[in-house]
PyMOL CGO cylinders between C-alpha atoms (Angstrom):
from pymol import cmd
from pymol.cgo import CYLINDER

trace = [
    CYLINDER, -6.08, -2.88, 16.43, -4.32, -5.75, 18.23, 0.3, 1, 1, 1, 1, 1, 1,
    CYLINDER, -4.32, -5.75, 18.23, -4.50, -9.39, 17.47, 0.3, 1, 1, 1, 1, 1, 1,
    CYLINDER, -4.50, -9.39, 17.47, -2.56, -12.41, 18.32, 0.3, 1, 1, 1, 1, 1, 1,
    CYLINDER, -2.56, -12.41, 18.32, 0.85, -11.20, 18.58, 0.3, 1, 1, 1, 1, 1, 1,
    CYLINDER, 0.85, -11.20, 18.58, 0.64, -8.06, 16.29, 0.3, 1, 1, 1, 1, 1, 1,
    CYLINDER, 0.64, -8.06, 16.29, -0.62, -4.74, 16.65, 0.3, 1, 1, 1, 1, 1, 1,
    CYLINDER, -0.62, -4.74, 16.65, -1.91, -2.40, 13.81, 0.3, 1, 1, 1, 1, 1, 1,
    CYLINDER, -1.91, -2.40, 13.81, -1.60, 1.31, 14.48, 0.3, 1, 1, 1, 1, 1, 1,
    CYLINDER, -1.60, 1.31, 14.48, -1.21, 4.61, 12.72, 0.3, 1, 1, 1, 1, 1, 1,
    CYLINDER, -1.21, 4.61, 12.72, 2.27, 5.64, 11.44, 0.3, 1, 1, 1, 1, 1, 1,
    CYLINDER, 2.27, 5.64, 11.44, 3.59, 8.64, 13.05, 0.3, 1, 1, 1, 1, 1, 1,
    CYLINDER, 3.59, 8.64, 13.05, 6.47, 10.94, 11.96, 0.3, 1, 1, 1, 1, 1, 1,
    CYLINDER, 6.47, 10.94, 11.96, 8.28, 9.40, 14.69, 0.3, 1, 1, 1, 1, 1, 1,
    CYLINDER, 8.28, 9.40, 14.69, 8.34, 6.00, 12.68, 0.3, 1, 1, 1, 1, 1, 1,
    CYLINDER, 8.34, 6.00, 12.68, 10.27, 7.54, 9.78, 0.3, 1, 1, 1, 1, 1, 1,
    CYLINDER, 10.27, 7.54, 9.78, 13.51, 5.66, 10.24, 0.3, 1, 1, 1, 1, 1, 1,
    CYLINDER, 13.51, 5.66, 10.24, 11.88, 2.24, 10.76, 0.3, 1, 1, 1, 1, 1, 1,
    CYLINDER, 11.88, 2.24, 10.76, 9.55, 2.98, 7.85, 0.3, 1, 1, 1, 1, 1, 1,
    CYLINDER, 9.55, 2.98, 7.85, 12.30, 3.98, 5.67, 0.3, 1, 1, 1, 1, 1, 1,
    CYLINDER, 12.30, 3.98, 5.67, 14.35, 0.64, 6.62, 0.3, 1, 1, 1, 1, 1, 1,
    CYLINDER, 14.35, 0.64, 6.62, 11.19, -1.29, 5.88, 0.3, 1, 1, 1, 1, 1, 1,
    CYLINDER, 11.19, -1.29, 5.88, 10.61, 0.20, 2.56, 0.3, 1, 1, 1, 1, 1, 1,
    CYLINDER, 10.61, 0.20, 2.56, 14.19, -0.25, 1.61, 0.3, 1, 1, 1, 1, 1, 1,
    CYLINDER, 14.19, -0.25, 1.61, 14.10, -3.92, 2.39, 0.3, 1, 1, 1, 1, 1, 1,
    CYLINDER, 14.10, -3.92, 2.39, 10.99, -4.47, 0.20, 0.3, 1, 1, 1, 1, 1, 1,
    CYLINDER, 10.99, -4.47, 0.20, 12.20, -2.26, -2.70, 0.3, 1, 1, 1, 1, 1, 1,
    CYLINDER, 12.20, -2.26, -2.70, 15.51, -4.01, -2.90, 0.3, 1, 1, 1, 1, 1, 1,
    CYLINDER, 15.51, -4.01, -2.90, 13.68, -7.23, -3.58, 0.3, 1, 1, 1, 1, 1, 1,
    CYLINDER, 13.68, -7.23, -3.58, 12.77, -5.74, -7.02, 0.3, 1, 1, 1, 1, 1, 1,
    CYLINDER, 12.77, -5.74, -7.02, 9.45, -7.79, -6.99, 0.3, 1, 1, 1, 1, 1, 1,
    CYLINDER, 9.45, -7.79, -6.99, 6.79, -5.59, -5.30, 0.3, 1, 1, 1, 1, 1, 1,
    CYLINDER, 6.79, -5.59, -5.30, 7.42, -1.76, -5.48, 0.3, 1, 1, 1, 1, 1, 1,
    CYLINDER, 7.42, -1.76, -5.48, 7.99, 0.42, -8.50, 0.3, 1, 1, 1, 1, 1, 1,
    CYLINDER, 7.99, 0.42, -8.50, 11.44, 1.70, -7.14, 0.3, 1, 1, 1, 1, 1, 1,
    CYLINDER, 11.44, 1.70, -7.14, 14.44, -0.54, -6.50, 0.3, 1, 1, 1, 1, 1, 1,
    CYLINDER, 14.44, -0.54, -6.50, 16.23, 1.06, -3.34, 0.3, 1, 1, 1, 1, 1, 1,
    CYLINDER, 16.23, 1.06, -3.34, 15.63, 3.00, -0.06, 0.3, 1, 1, 1, 1, 1, 1,
    CYLINDER, 15.63, 3.00, -0.06, 14.27, 6.49, -0.44, 0.3, 1, 1, 1, 1, 1, 1,
    CYLINDER, 14.27, 6.49, -0.44, 16.44, 9.15, 1.09, 0.3, 1, 1, 1, 1, 1, 1,
    CYLINDER, 16.44, 9.15, 1.09, 15.38, 9.94, 4.65, 0.3, 1, 1, 1, 1, 1, 1,
    CYLINDER, 15.38, 9.94, 4.65, 14.51, 13.29, 3.62, 0.3, 1, 1, 1, 1, 1, 1,
    CYLINDER, 14.51, 13.29, 3.62, 12.03, 11.95, 1.13, 0.3, 1, 1, 1, 1, 1, 1,
    CYLINDER, 12.03, 11.95, 1.13, 10.75, 9.56, 3.56, 0.3, 1, 1, 1, 1, 1, 1,
    CYLINDER, 10.75, 9.56, 3.56, 10.22, 12.44, 5.97, 0.3, 1, 1, 1, 1, 1, 1,
    CYLINDER, 10.22, 12.44, 5.97, 8.71, 14.48, 3.58, 0.3, 1, 1, 1, 1, 1, 1,
    CYLINDER, 8.71, 14.48, 3.58, 6.31, 11.65, 2.30, 0.3, 1, 1, 1, 1, 1, 1,
    CYLINDER, 6.31, 11.65, 2.30, 5.16, 11.03, 5.83, 0.3, 1, 1, 1, 1, 1, 1,
    CYLINDER, 5.16, 11.03, 5.83, 4.70, 14.64, 6.54, 0.3, 1, 1, 1, 1, 1, 1,
    CYLINDER, 4.70, 14.64, 6.54, 2.81, 15.37, 3.41, 0.3, 1, 1, 1, 1, 1, 1,
    CYLINDER, 2.81, 15.37, 3.41, 0.57, 12.06, 3.84, 0.3, 1, 1, 1, 1, 1, 1,
    CYLINDER, 0.57, 12.06, 3.84, -0.09, 12.61, 7.41, 0.3, 1, 1, 1, 1, 1, 1,
    CYLINDER, -0.09, 12.61, 7.41, -0.68, 16.19, 7.03, 0.3, 1, 1, 1, 1, 1, 1,
    CYLINDER, -0.68, 16.19, 7.03, -3.40, 15.34, 4.25, 0.3, 1, 1, 1, 1, 1, 1,
    CYLINDER, -3.40, 15.34, 4.25, -5.07, 13.12, 6.61, 0.3, 1, 1, 1, 1, 1, 1,
    CYLINDER, -5.07, 13.12, 6.61, -4.38, 9.92, 4.62, 0.3, 1, 1, 1, 1, 1, 1,
    CYLINDER, -4.38, 9.92, 4.62, -4.63, 6.51, 6.45, 0.3, 1, 1, 1, 1, 1, 1,
    CYLINDER, -4.63, 6.51, 6.45, -1.11, 5.33, 6.86, 0.3, 1, 1, 1, 1, 1, 1,
    CYLINDER, -1.11, 5.33, 6.86, -1.04, 2.17, 9.05, 0.3, 1, 1, 1, 1, 1, 1,
    CYLINDER, -1.04, 2.17, 9.05, 1.66, 0.04, 10.23, 0.3, 1, 1, 1, 1, 1, 1,
    CYLINDER, 1.66, 0.04, 10.23, 1.75, -3.50, 11.52, 0.3, 1, 1, 1, 1, 1, 1,
    CYLINDER, 1.75, -3.50, 11.52, 3.92, -4.17, 14.60, 0.3, 1, 1, 1, 1, 1, 1,
    CYLINDER, 3.92, -4.17, 14.60, 5.36, -7.40, 15.53, 0.3, 1, 1, 1, 1, 1, 1,
    CYLINDER, 5.36, -7.40, 15.53, 7.48, -7.54, 18.73, 0.3, 1, 1, 1, 1, 1, 1,
    CYLINDER, 7.48, -7.54, 18.73, 7.72, -3.96, 18.97, 0.3, 1, 1, 1, 1, 1, 1,
    CYLINDER, 7.72, -3.96, 18.97, 9.05, -3.71, 15.35, 0.3, 1, 1, 1, 1, 1, 1,
    CYLINDER, 9.05, -3.71, 15.35, 7.35, -2.27, 12.31, 0.3, 1, 1, 1, 1, 1, 1,
    CYLINDER, 7.35, -2.27, 12.31, 7.00, -5.19, 9.92, 0.3, 1, 1, 1, 1, 1, 1,
    CYLINDER, 7.00, -5.19, 9.92, 4.58, -3.69, 7.30, 0.3, 1, 1, 1, 1, 1, 1,
    CYLINDER, 4.58, -3.69, 7.30, 2.66, -0.84, 6.32, 0.3, 1, 1, 1, 1, 1, 1,
    CYLINDER, 2.66, -0.84, 6.32, -0.35, 0.01, 4.18, 0.3, 1, 1, 1, 1, 1, 1,
    CYLINDER, -0.35, 0.01, 4.18, -1.43, 3.61, 3.09, 0.3, 1, 1, 1, 1, 1, 1,
    CYLINDER, -1.43, 3.61, 3.09, -4.03, 5.39, 0.75, 0.3, 1, 1, 1, 1, 1, 1,
    CYLINDER, -4.03, 5.39, 0.75, -2.94, 8.50, -0.60, 0.3, 1, 1, 1, 1, 1, 1,
    CYLINDER, -2.94, 8.50, -0.60, -5.58, 10.99, -1.88, 0.3, 1, 1, 1, 1, 1, 1,
    CYLINDER, -5.58, 10.99, -1.88, -5.22, 12.30, -5.44, 0.3, 1, 1, 1, 1, 1, 1,
    CYLINDER, -5.22, 12.30, -5.44, -4.57, 16.00, -5.40, 0.3, 1, 1, 1, 1, 1, 1,
    CYLINDER, -4.57, 16.00, -5.40, -7.02, 17.18, -8.09, 0.3, 1, 1, 1, 1, 1, 1,
    CYLINDER, -7.02, 17.18, -8.09, -10.37, 18.43, -6.82, 0.3, 1, 1, 1, 1, 1, 1,
    CYLINDER, -10.37, 18.43, -6.82, -12.21, 16.34, -9.11, 0.3, 1, 1, 1, 1, 1, 1,
    CYLINDER, -12.21, 16.34, -9.11, -10.42, 13.18, -7.91, 0.3, 1, 1, 1, 1, 1, 1,
    CYLINDER, -10.42, 13.18, -7.91, -10.45, 14.01, -4.07, 0.3, 1, 1, 1, 1, 1, 1,
    CYLINDER, -10.45, 14.01, -4.07, -12.52, 10.75, -3.74, 0.3, 1, 1, 1, 1, 1, 1,
    CYLINDER, -12.52, 10.75, -3.74, -9.71, 8.64, -5.13, 0.3, 1, 1, 1, 1, 1, 1,
    CYLINDER, -9.71, 8.64, -5.13, -6.64, 7.40, -3.38, 0.3, 1, 1, 1, 1, 1, 1,
    CYLINDER, -6.64, 7.40, -3.38, -3.73, 5.26, -4.44, 0.3, 1, 1, 1, 1, 1, 1,
    CYLINDER, -3.73, 5.26, -4.44, -3.06, 2.12, -2.22, 0.3, 1, 1, 1, 1, 1, 1,
    CYLINDER, -3.06, 2.12, -2.22, 0.60, 1.00, -1.19, 0.3, 1, 1, 1, 1, 1, 1,
    CYLINDER, 0.60, 1.00, -1.19, 1.41, -1.90, 1.09, 0.3, 1, 1, 1, 1, 1, 1,
    CYLINDER, 1.41, -1.90, 1.09, 4.30, -3.85, 1.84, 0.3, 1, 1, 1, 1, 1, 1,
    CYLINDER, 4.30, -3.85, 1.84, 5.45, -6.46, 4.29, 0.3, 1, 1, 1, 1, 1, 1,
    CYLINDER, 5.45, -6.46, 4.29, 8.94, -7.95, 5.31, 0.3, 1, 1, 1, 1, 1, 1,
    CYLINDER, 8.94, -7.95, 5.31, 9.59, -11.19, 3.79, 0.3, 1, 1, 1, 1, 1, 1,
    CYLINDER, 9.59, -11.19, 3.79, 9.54, -13.21, 7.07, 0.3, 1, 1, 1, 1, 1, 1,
    CYLINDER, 9.54, -13.21, 7.07, 6.10, -11.78, 7.93, 0.3, 1, 1, 1, 1, 1, 1,
    CYLINDER, 6.10, -11.78, 7.93, 4.36, -12.75, 4.50, 0.3, 1, 1, 1, 1, 1, 1,
    CYLINDER, 4.36, -12.75, 4.50, 1.77, -15.64, 4.30, 0.3, 1, 1, 1, 1, 1, 1,
    CYLINDER, 1.77, -15.64, 4.30, 0.65, -15.26, 7.76, 0.3, 1, 1, 1, 1, 1, 1,
    CYLINDER, 0.65, -15.26, 7.76, -2.65, -13.30, 7.42, 0.3, 1, 1, 1, 1, 1, 1,
    CYLINDER, -2.65, -13.30, 7.42, -1.01, -10.02, 8.41, 0.3, 1, 1, 1, 1, 1, 1,
    CYLINDER, -1.01, -10.02, 8.41, -1.31, -8.32, 4.93, 0.3, 1, 1, 1, 1, 1, 1,
    CYLINDER, -1.31, -8.32, 4.93, -5.24, -9.40, 4.76, 0.3, 1, 1, 1, 1, 1, 1,
    CYLINDER, -5.24, -9.40, 4.76, -5.81, -7.73, 8.29, 0.3, 1, 1, 1, 1, 1, 1,
    CYLINDER, -5.81, -7.73, 8.29, -3.58, -4.67, 7.47, 0.3, 1, 1, 1, 1, 1, 1,
    CYLINDER, -3.58, -4.67, 7.47, -5.35, -4.23, 4.09, 0.3, 1, 1, 1, 1, 1, 1,
    CYLINDER, -5.35, -4.23, 4.09, -8.91, -4.58, 5.76, 0.3, 1, 1, 1, 1, 1, 1,
    CYLINDER, -8.91, -4.58, 5.76, -8.14, -1.97, 8.50, 0.3, 1, 1, 1, 1, 1, 1,
    CYLINDER, -8.14, -1.97, 8.50, -6.67, 0.45, 5.81, 0.3, 1, 1, 1, 1, 1, 1,
    CYLINDER, -6.67, 0.45, 5.81, -9.81, 0.14, 3.57, 0.3, 1, 1, 1, 1, 1, 1,
    CYLINDER, -9.81, 0.14, 3.57, -12.21, 0.73, 6.24, 0.3, 1, 1, 1, 1, 1, 1,
    CYLINDER, -12.21, 0.73, 6.24, -10.15, 3.89, 7.59, 0.3, 1, 1, 1, 1, 1, 1,
    CYLINDER, -10.15, 3.89, 7.59, -10.12, 4.97, 3.99, 0.3, 1, 1, 1, 1, 1, 1,
    CYLINDER, -10.12, 4.97, 3.99, -13.77, 4.71, 3.64, 0.3, 1, 1, 1, 1, 1, 1,
    CYLINDER, -13.77, 4.71, 3.64, -14.47, 6.32, 6.79, 0.3, 1, 1, 1, 1, 1, 1,
    CYLINDER, -14.47, 6.32, 6.79, -12.40, 9.37, 5.35, 0.3, 1, 1, 1, 1, 1, 1,
    CYLINDER, -12.40, 9.37, 5.35, -14.28, 9.72, 2.29, 0.3, 1, 1, 1, 1, 1, 1,
    CYLINDER, -14.28, 9.72, 2.29, -12.49, 7.63, -0.19, 0.3, 1, 1, 1, 1, 1, 1,
    CYLINDER, -12.49, 7.63, -0.19, -14.80, 5.96, -2.79, 0.3, 1, 1, 1, 1, 1, 1,
    CYLINDER, -14.80, 5.96, -2.79, -12.38, 4.55, -5.29, 0.3, 1, 1, 1, 1, 1, 1,
    CYLINDER, -12.38, 4.55, -5.29, -9.03, 3.09, -4.08, 0.3, 1, 1, 1, 1, 1, 1,
    CYLINDER, -9.03, 3.09, -4.08, -6.62, 2.17, -6.82, 0.3, 1, 1, 1, 1, 1, 1,
    CYLINDER, -6.62, 2.17, -6.82, -3.42, 0.28, -6.91, 0.3, 1, 1, 1, 1, 1, 1,
    CYLINDER, -3.42, 0.28, -6.91, -0.92, -1.31, -9.45, 0.3, 1, 1, 1, 1, 1, 1,
    CYLINDER, -0.92, -1.31, -9.45, 0.73, -4.57, -8.97, 0.3, 1, 1, 1, 1, 1, 1,
    CYLINDER, 0.73, -4.57, -8.97, 3.24, -6.43, -11.16, 0.3, 1, 1, 1, 1, 1, 1,
    CYLINDER, 3.24, -6.43, -11.16, 1.34, -9.04, -13.17, 0.3, 1, 1, 1, 1, 1, 1,
    CYLINDER, 1.34, -9.04, -13.17, 3.39, -12.02, -11.88, 0.3, 1, 1, 1, 1, 1, 1,
    CYLINDER, 3.39, -12.02, -11.88, 2.61, -11.13, -8.29, 0.3, 1, 1, 1, 1, 1, 1,
    CYLINDER, 2.61, -11.13, -8.29, -0.32, -13.52, -8.15, 0.3, 1, 1, 1, 1, 1, 1,
    CYLINDER, -0.32, -13.52, -8.15, -0.59, -13.78, -4.44, 0.3, 1, 1, 1, 1, 1, 1,
    CYLINDER, -0.59, -13.78, -4.44, -1.12, -10.02, -3.97, 0.3, 1, 1, 1, 1, 1, 1,
    CYLINDER, -1.12, -10.02, -3.97, -3.49, -9.92, -6.97, 0.3, 1, 1, 1, 1, 1, 1,
    CYLINDER, -3.49, -9.92, -6.97, -5.56, -12.67, -5.47, 0.3, 1, 1, 1, 1, 1, 1,
    CYLINDER, -5.56, -12.67, -5.47, -5.77, -11.01, -2.17, 0.3, 1, 1, 1, 1, 1, 1,
    CYLINDER, -5.77, -11.01, -2.17, -6.91, -7.84, -3.61, 0.3, 1, 1, 1, 1, 1, 1,
    CYLINDER, -6.91, -7.84, -3.61, -9.55, -9.47, -5.54, 0.3, 1, 1, 1, 1, 1, 1,
    CYLINDER, -9.55, -9.47, -5.54, -11.05, -11.15, -2.33, 0.3, 1, 1, 1, 1, 1, 1,
    CYLINDER, -11.05, -11.15, -2.33, -11.27, -7.48, -1.05, 0.3, 1, 1, 1, 1, 1, 1,
    CYLINDER, -11.27, -7.48, -1.05, -13.34, -6.21, -3.96, 0.3, 1, 1, 1, 1, 1, 1,
    CYLINDER, -13.34, -6.21, -3.96, -10.51, -5.03, -6.28, 0.3, 1, 1, 1, 1, 1, 1,
    CYLINDER, -10.51, -5.03, -6.28, -11.17, -5.42, -10.01, 0.3, 1, 1, 1, 1, 1, 1,
    CYLINDER, -11.17, -5.42, -10.01, -8.68, -5.52, -12.84, 0.3, 1, 1, 1, 1, 1, 1,
    CYLINDER, -8.68, -5.52, -12.84, -9.03, -2.36, -14.98, 0.3, 1, 1, 1, 1, 1, 1,
    CYLINDER, -9.03, -2.36, -14.98, -6.16, -2.95, -17.25, 0.3, 1, 1, 1, 1, 1, 1,
    CYLINDER, -6.16, -2.95, -17.25, -2.61, -4.03, -18.07, 0.3, 1, 1, 1, 1, 1, 1,
    CYLINDER, -2.61, -4.03, -18.07, 0.16, -1.62, -18.54, 0.3, 1, 1, 1, 1, 1, 1,
    CYLINDER, 0.16, -1.62, -18.54, 2.53, -3.86, -20.73, 0.3, 1, 1, 1, 1, 1, 1,
    CYLINDER, 2.53, -3.86, -20.73, 6.32, -3.48, -20.28, 0.3, 1, 1, 1, 1, 1, 1,
    CYLINDER, 6.32, -3.48, -20.28, 5.60, -0.53, -17.82, 0.3, 1, 1, 1, 1, 1, 1,
    CYLINDER, 5.60, -0.53, -17.82, 8.67, -1.41, -15.48, 0.3, 1, 1, 1, 1, 1, 1,
    CYLINDER, 8.67, -1.41, -15.48, 12.14, -2.35, -16.56, 0.3, 1, 1, 1, 1, 1, 1,
    CYLINDER, 12.14, -2.35, -16.56, 14.44, -3.72, -13.99, 0.3, 1, 1, 1, 1, 1, 1,
    CYLINDER, 14.44, -3.72, -13.99, 17.79, -4.12, -15.86, 0.3, 1, 1, 1, 1, 1, 1,
    CYLINDER, 17.79, -4.12, -15.86, 17.10, -6.06, -18.95, 0.3, 1, 1, 1, 1, 1, 1,
    CYLINDER, 17.10, -6.06, -18.95, 13.85, -7.42, -17.77, 0.3, 1, 1, 1, 1, 1, 1,
    CYLINDER, 13.85, -7.42, -17.77, 10.47, -5.82, -18.73, 0.3, 1, 1, 1, 1, 1, 1,
    CYLINDER, 10.47, -5.82, -18.73, 7.50, -6.48, -16.54, 0.3, 1, 1, 1, 1, 1, 1,
    CYLINDER, 7.50, -6.48, -16.54, 3.78, -5.69, -17.00, 0.3, 1, 1, 1, 1, 1, 1,
    CYLINDER, 3.78, -5.69, -17.00, 1.68, -3.88, -14.34, 0.3, 1, 1, 1, 1, 1, 1,
    CYLINDER, 1.68, -3.88, -14.34, -1.95, -4.41, -13.73, 0.3, 1, 1, 1, 1, 1, 1,
    CYLINDER, -1.95, -4.41, -13.73, -4.15, -1.63, -12.68, 0.3, 1, 1, 1, 1, 1, 1,
    CYLINDER, -4.15, -1.63, -12.68, -6.94, -2.51, -10.20, 0.3, 1, 1, 1, 1, 1, 1,
    CYLINDER, -6.94, -2.51, -10.20, -9.44, -0.56, -8.22, 0.3, 1, 1, 1, 1, 1, 1,
    CYLINDER, -9.44, -0.56, -8.22, -12.18, -0.86, -5.63, 0.3, 1, 1, 1, 1, 1, 1,
    CYLINDER, -12.18, -0.86, -5.63, -15.25, 1.12, -5.74, 0.3, 1, 1, 1, 1, 1, 1,
    CYLINDER, -15.25, 1.12, -5.74, -17.17, 2.06, -2.61, 0.3, 1, 1, 1, 1, 1, 1,
    CYLINDER, -17.17, 2.06, -2.61, -20.70, 0.41, -2.26, 0.3, 1, 1, 1, 1, 1, 1,
    CYLINDER, -20.70, 0.41, -2.26, -22.39, 3.62, -3.55, 0.3, 1, 1, 1, 1, 1, 1,
    CYLINDER, -22.39, 3.62, -3.55, -20.38, 3.46, -6.83, 0.3, 1, 1, 1, 1, 1, 1,
    CYLINDER, -20.38, 3.46, -6.83, -20.84, -0.13, -7.56, 0.3, 1, 1, 1, 1, 1, 1,
    CYLINDER, -20.84, -0.13, -7.56, -23.20, -0.53, -10.65, 0.3, 1, 1, 1, 1, 1, 1,
    CYLINDER, -23.20, -0.53, -10.65, -22.66, 3.13, -11.96, 0.3, 1, 1, 1, 1, 1, 1,
]
cmd.load_cgo(trace, "trace")
């Protein structure tokens, strides 16, 4: 999907170096992800190989030829949870607040639903109000608060658990 001056496309294993760099930038902010530094290249390659091999939607937003964001939904591994996936998303700081996250999220949710995901879960830090508000506009609802679930040095932070159900599950 192309729009304005960006492109949303599937991530490939050839994107591993750029994806690793991108995840590292967001992780080191210690505001959005549940880890604090760049994963090793081996872990990044393994993650991409496993995720892509499992047929999970794993998309990138590209601006000026550079990966500036990603969004993925990774299917749960237990048979009884095969309809459930966990969403991950991130954008470089200079590309936030421009609507790219909304488009990337919408495209990824649509891809996940086409692949049979009926429940998409995520966690977000409770003070990440902008992301939580975006998720709510996309049908995610708060399911609970994981109190003091993360610790960055001496700072404890709460996580919120959210989920979006497919239309056929709403009202169950």
